[in-house]
C-alpha positions in Angstrom: -43.5 -54.2 -54.1 -45.4 -50.5 -53.2 -43.3 -49.9 -50.2 -39.8 -50.9 -52.0 -40.3 -48.8 -54.7 -41.1 -46.1 -52.4 -37.9 -46.9 -50.0 -35.8 -46.8 -53.5 -37.1 -43.7 -55.0 -36.3 -41.8 -51.4 -32.7 -43.4 -51.4 -32.1 -41.9 -54.9 -34.1 -38.6 -54.0 -31.7 -38.6 -51.1 -28.6 -39.3 -53.2 -29.3 -36.6 -55.5 -29.7 -34.2 -52.4 -26.2 -35.1 -51.1 -24.9 -34.9 -54.7 -26.2 -31.5 -55.3 -25.1 -30.1 -51.6 -21.7 -31.7 -52.3 -21.8 -29.9 -55.5 -22.3 -26.4 -54.1 -19.2 -26.7 -52.2 -15.7 -25.5 -53.0 -14.3 -28.6 -51.8 -12.9 -31.5 -53.4 -15.6 -34.3 -52.4 -15.2 -38.1 -53.3 -16.5 -41.5 -51.9 -15.7 -45.1 -51.7 -16.9 -48.9 -51.1 -15.4 -49.8 -48.2 -12.5 -51.2 -49.3 -11.4 -48.2 -51.1 -12.0 -48.0 -54.5 -13.6 -44.7 -55.4 -16.5 -45.0 -57.0 -18.1 -41.1 -57.1 -16.7 -37.4 -56.8 -18.4 -34.2 -56.8 -18.6 -31.7 -60.5 -15.7 -29.6 -58.4 -12.9 -32.6 -58.8 -13.6 -32.8 -62.7 -13.1 -28.6 -62.9 -10.0 -28.8 -60.7 -8.3 -32.2 -62.4 -9.8 -31.7 -66.0 -10.1 -35.2 -66.6 -13.6 -37.1 -67.1 -14.7 -40.0 -64.2 -13.5 -42.9 -66.4 -9.9 -41.6 -66.0 -9.9 -41.4 -62.1 -8.5 -44.7 -61.2 -10.5 -46.5 -58.5 -7.7 -47.2 -56.0 -5.4 -43.8 -56.5 -5.6 -43.3 -52.4 -3.6 -46.3 -52.0 -0.8 -44.8 -54.2 -1.1 -41.5 -52.9 -1.9 -41.6 -49.3 0.2 -45.1 -49.2 0.2 -47.3 -45.9 -1.7 -44.5 -43.9 -4.7 -45.1 -46.1 -4.4 -48.6 -45.9 -4.1 -48.9 -41.7 -7.4 -46.5 -41.8 -9.3 -49.2 -44.0 -7.9 -51.7 -42.1 -8.9 -50.3 -38.4 -12.0 -48.0 -39.7 -10.8 -44.8 -38.0 -10.9 -41.3 -39.9 -7.6 -40.1 -41.6 -5.8 -36.1 -41.8 -3.3 -36.1 -44.2 -1.5 -32.8 -46.7 -0.8 -33.8 -50.4 -0.5 -32.5 -53.2 -3.0 -32.7 -56.9 -2.1 -32.1 -60.0 -4.1 -29.2 -61.4 -5.3 -29.2 -65.5 -3.4 -26.2 -65.6 -0.1 -28.6 -64.8 0.5 -27.4 -61.6 0.7 -29.0 -58.0 -1.3 -27.6 -55.0 -1.4 -28.4 -51.3 -4.5 -30.2 -49.9 -5.5 -30.8 -46.6 -7.5 -34.3 -47.0 -9.5 -35.4 -44.6 -11.6 -38.8 -44.9 -14.0 -40.3 -42.5 -15.7 -44.3 -42.3 -19.4 -44.3 -43.1 -21.3 -47.4 -40.9 -24.4 -48.9 -41.1 -26.6 -49.0 -37.9 -24.9 -52.1 -37.1 -21.4 -50.0 -37.1 -20.0 -51.9 -40.1 -18.1 -49.6 -42.3 -19.8 -49.8 -45.9 -18.0 -46.5 -47.3 -15.7 -43.6 -47.4 -16.8 -40.0 -47.8 -13.6 -37.6 -48.0 -12.8 -34.4 -48.7 -9.6 -31.9 -50.5 -9.3 -28.7 -48.8 -7.2 -26.2 -50.9 -4.3 -24.9 -48.6 -2.3 -22.7 -51.0 -3.8 -19.4 -49.5 -3.3 -20.9 -46.1 0.1 -21.9 -46.6 1.2 -18.5 -48.7 -0.4 -16.6 -45.6 1.9 -18.8 -43.2 5.1 -18.3 -45.3 3.9 -14.8 -45.1 3.6 -14.3 -41.1 7.0 -16.4 -40.6 8.8 -13.9 -43.1 7.1 -11.2 -41.0 8.4 -12.5 -37.5 11.5 -13.3 -38.9 11.8 -9.6 -40.0 10.2 -8.7 -36.9 12.8 -10.8 -34.6 15.6 -9.4 -36.7 14.7 -5.8 -36.6 14.2 -6.4 -32.7 17.4 -8.2 -32.3 19.1 -5.0 -34.4 17.3 -2.3 -32.0 18.7 -4.6 -29.3 22.4 -4.5 -30.7 21.8 -0.2 -30.9 20.8 0.0 -27.5 23.4 -1.9 -26.4 26.0 0.2 -28.4 24.3 3.4 -27.1 24.4 1.9 -24.0 28.5 1.8 -23.9 28.6 5.0 -25.8 27.0 6.7 -23.3 29.1 5.0 -20.6 32.0 6.0 -22.3 30.7 9.9 -23.2 29.6 9.9 -19.4 33.4 8.9 -18.3 34.7 11.3 -21.2 32.9 14.2 -19.5 34.3 13.4 -16.1 38.0 13.1 -17.9 37.6 16.1 -19.4 36.5 17.7 -16.2 39.4 16.1 -14.0 41.8 17.3 -16.1 40.9 20.9 -16.5 40.6 21.2 -12.6 44.3 19.3 -12.5 45.5 22.3 -14.4 45.0 24.9 -11.6 47.0 23.1 -8.9 49.6 21.8 -12.0 49.7 25.5 -13.4 50.4 26.8 -10.1 53.1 24.2 -8.8 55.0 25.6 -12.5 54.8 29.0 -11.6 56.0 28.9 -7.7 58.6 26.0 -9.1 59.7 28.6 -11.8 59.7 31.8 -9.2 61.8 29.8 -6.7 64.0 28.6 -9.2 65.0 32.4 -10.7 65.3 33.3 -6.5 67.9 30.3 -6.5 69.7 31.6 -8.8 69.7 35.3 -7.4 70.7 33.9 -4.4 73.5 31.8 -5.4 74.9 34.8 -7.5 74.9 36.9 -4.1 76.7 34.6 -2.1 79.4 33.9 -4.8 80.3 37.3 -5.4 80.2 37.6 -1.3 77.4 40.7 -1.2 74.7 38.1 0.8 72.5 40.3 3.3 70.9 39.2 6.1 67.7 40.8 4.6 68.2 38.8 1.6 68.7 35.4 3.2 65.4 36.2 5.0 63.7 37.0 2.0 65.0 33.9 0.3 64.2 31.7 3.3 60.2 33.1 3.2 60.1 32.6 -0.3 61.2 29.0 -0.5 58.7 28.4 2.8 56.1 30.2 1.2 57.0 28.5 -2.1 57.4 24.7 -0.5 53.8 25.1 1.0 52.4 26.2 -2.0 53.7 23.7 -3.9 52.4 20.9 -1.5 49.2 22.2 -1.4 49.0 22.3 -5.0 50.7 18.8 -5.7 48.6 17.3 -3.0 45.1 18.6 -4.8 46.3 17.4 -7.9 47.4 14.1 -6.3 44.0 13.8 -4.3 42.7 14.2 -8.0 44.4 11.8 -9.6 43.8 9.0 -6.7 40.3 9.9 -6.8 40.1 9.1 -10.6 42.1 6.2 -10.6 40.1 4.9 -8.1 36.8 5.5 -10.2 38.2 4.6 -13.1 39.5 1.0 -11.5 36.0 0.5 -10.1 34.6 1.1 -13.2 36.5 -1.6 -14.8 36.0 -4.1 -12.1 32.9 -5.9 -12.4 33.3 -8.1 -9.4 31.3 -8.3 -6.2 33.5 -6.9 -3.4 33.3 -5.2 0.1 33.7 -1.5 0.7 32.7 1.6 3.0 30.0 3.3 1.0 30.6 6.6 2.5 34.2 6.6 1.1 33.6 5.7 -2.0 30.8 8.1 -2.6 33.4 10.7 -1.1 35.7 9.9 -3.8 33.2 9.5 -6.8 31.9 12.8 -5.6 35.3 14.3 -5.2 35.8 13.1 -8.6 32.4 14.9 -10.0 33.1 18.1 -8.8 35.4 19.4 -11.4 32.8 19.2 -13.9 30.7 21.1 -11.5 29.7 24.7 -14.0 32.3 27.1 -12.6 29.3 29.7 -10.8 26.7 29.1 -9.4 26.7 25.4 -8.6 27.7 23.6 -5.7 27.8 20.2 -4.6 27.2 18.7 -0.9 27.6 14.9 0.3 26.6 14.0 3.1 27.6 10.2 4.3 27.1 7.9 7.5 30.0 6.4 8.8 31.1 3.1 9.2 28.4 2.0 6.3 29.9 -1.1 5.0 28.1 -3.1 1.7 29.2 -5.8 -0.6 28.2 -4.7 -3.9 29.2 -3.7 -7.3 31.6 -0.7 -6.4 31.5 0.3 -10.3 27.9 0.5 -11.1 27.1 2.1 -8.1 30.0 4.9 -9.3 28.1 5.0 -12.8 24.8 5.7 -11.0 26.6 8.9 -9.2 28.0 9.9 -12.3 24.9 9.7 -14.6 22.9 11.3 -11.9 25.1 14.4 -11.3 25.7 15.1 -15.2 21.7 14.7 -15.9 21.4 17.1 -13.1 24.3 19.6 -14.3 22.5 19.3 -17.9 18.9 19.8 -17.0 18.3 21.1 -13.6 19.9 24.2 -13.8 19.2 25.8 -17.6 21.1 29.3 -18.0 23.2 29.9 -15.4 21.0 29.0 -13.1 22.9 28.7 -9.8 22.0 26.0 -7.2 22.8 23.3 -5.1 23.1 19.5 -5.5 23.2 17.2 -2.9 24.2 12.9 -2.0 23.1 11.7 1.3 23.9 8.2 2.4 22.3 6.3 5.5 21.6 2.9 6.6 17.8 1.8 6.2 16.7 -0.8 8.4 19.1 -3.5 9.1 19.8 -4.9 5.7 19.1 -2.0 3.5 21.3 1.4 2.3 19.6 4.6 0.8 21.4 7.2 -1.2 19.2 10.4 -1.5 20.3 12.4 -4.9 18.6 15.9 -5.0 18.9 19.2 -6.3 17.0 22.6 -6.3 17.0 22.9 -9.9 14.2 23.7 -12.5 12.2 20.2 -11.6 10.0 18.1 -14.5 6.8 18.3 -15.9 4.5 15.0 -14.8 4.8 14.0 -18.5 8.8 14.4 -18.0 8.6 12.6 -15.1 6.8 9.7 -16.7 9.3 9.4 -19.4 12.4 10.1 -17.5 13.8 6.4 -17.1 12.8 5.0 -20.7 15.6 4.5 -23.4 15.8 7.6 -26.2 13.3 10.0 -24.0 15.3 13.7 -24.2 14.6 17.0 -23.7 17.7 17.8 -25.0 18.0 15.9 -28.5 18.7 18.7 -30.4 22.0 19.3 -27.9 23.1 15.8 -28.7 21.4 13.9 -25.5 20.7 10.4 -26.6 18.0 9.9 -23.5 20.0 6.5 -22.1 21.6 8.4 -19.2 18.5 8.3 -16.7 17.8 4.6 -18.4 20.9 3.4 -17.4 20.9 4.1 -13.6 17.3 2.8 -13.8 18.7 -0.4 -15.7 21.9 -0.5 -12.7 19.9 0.0 -10.0 17.3 -2.7 -10.6 19.2 -5.2 -12.7 22.6 -5.0 -11.5 22.6 -3.3 -7.9 19.0 -5.8 -6.7 17.8 -2.0 -5.8 14.9 0.0 -6.5 14.5 3.6 -6.7 11.8 6.6 -6.7 12.1 9.5 -8.9 10.3 12.8 -7.1 9.7 16.2 -9.0 8.1 19.1 -9.5 8.2 21.9 -11.7 10.3 24.3 -10.1 10.6 22.4 -6.8 14.0 20.4 -7.9 14.5 17.0 -8.4 14.9 13.8 -5.6 16.1 10.2 -6.5 15.6 7.6 -3.8 17.9 4.4 -4.3 17.4 1.8 -2.0 20.3 -0.9 -2.2 20.3 -4.3 -0.4 23.8 -4.8 1.8 24.3 -7.8 0.6 23.8 -9.0 -2.9 24.5 -12.6 -4.5 27.5 -13.0 -7.1 26.5 -12.6 -10.4 29.7 -12.7 -11.6 
């Protein structure tokens, strides 16, 4: 009897220790018999619900947890679920419920212990994280759309500058042609009048013939120059609008693009030299290649020769092994500092923001070369030493249309 009393006392002490521990934690803790009937709840349960023990339905979990609780009782397996519990303030709050079986030394389930953990704050944090993520994704999408719009705007602006340069250049031969045509028209009227009056002299005839010969030569030269510019620009514009993969002579296309670019050169001091290997056929996207040369040219004009500085721009095209071609675009301008060189291809980086620069010209070059044309490029530049852009393109790239 003494041993039995001692064992019962130890059991009661153990239960008191357990209840004290269960009351000290912030979770709602409860215990049931093997059949799931609730027989004990910790103090936090009563604090949350505001209901005394007598008002707790012993089989409440059958109603709340439903079939999952029934299955757990039948199989003796642990259970985890989320549910809402009514508090004494009349508000439902979300809880994470965990229930584990209690087993005797022989493995037989003699009861269950469960906890309810308030996850209101966690769910609120998750909602805030989701809102922040959605806002970030929306901002990123908006940024991408804005960047794409700016890239397209920069492409159109580059083409617009090219159009303006070509139009200005065409004005010269057309103006000359108009002057010569007017002069020939006046001389023709005088010649016709002298012929009608019968006062035509041999000297007048010779003078008229010389004027017609010289005027015709000037007209032909000027109109051929204008036609050459127009044809070159039409080819470049056609290639820009054509996204199809096709075979073309890289040297010929480079010369055509250069012809369209020369009118945009500053009027004094900057020259454009082109050196192309002959019979260099490749299969690629000519419009994208023309865009690369145009952007490099316009970037060089804008940045390499400030304050009317004189200099040279050179484009050299040659084979590079059996499967690649090399394009070297260089200038002997003011060059770049290490910091500018490091950021040169970054989107929206520009040293001319106050002059309307978007910082997308070289970024477009990098994107087109590495993505659209499947190539690679390397930038070399030092302050006062000019700039070299070396581009390696494959002679044959897959059709991505």
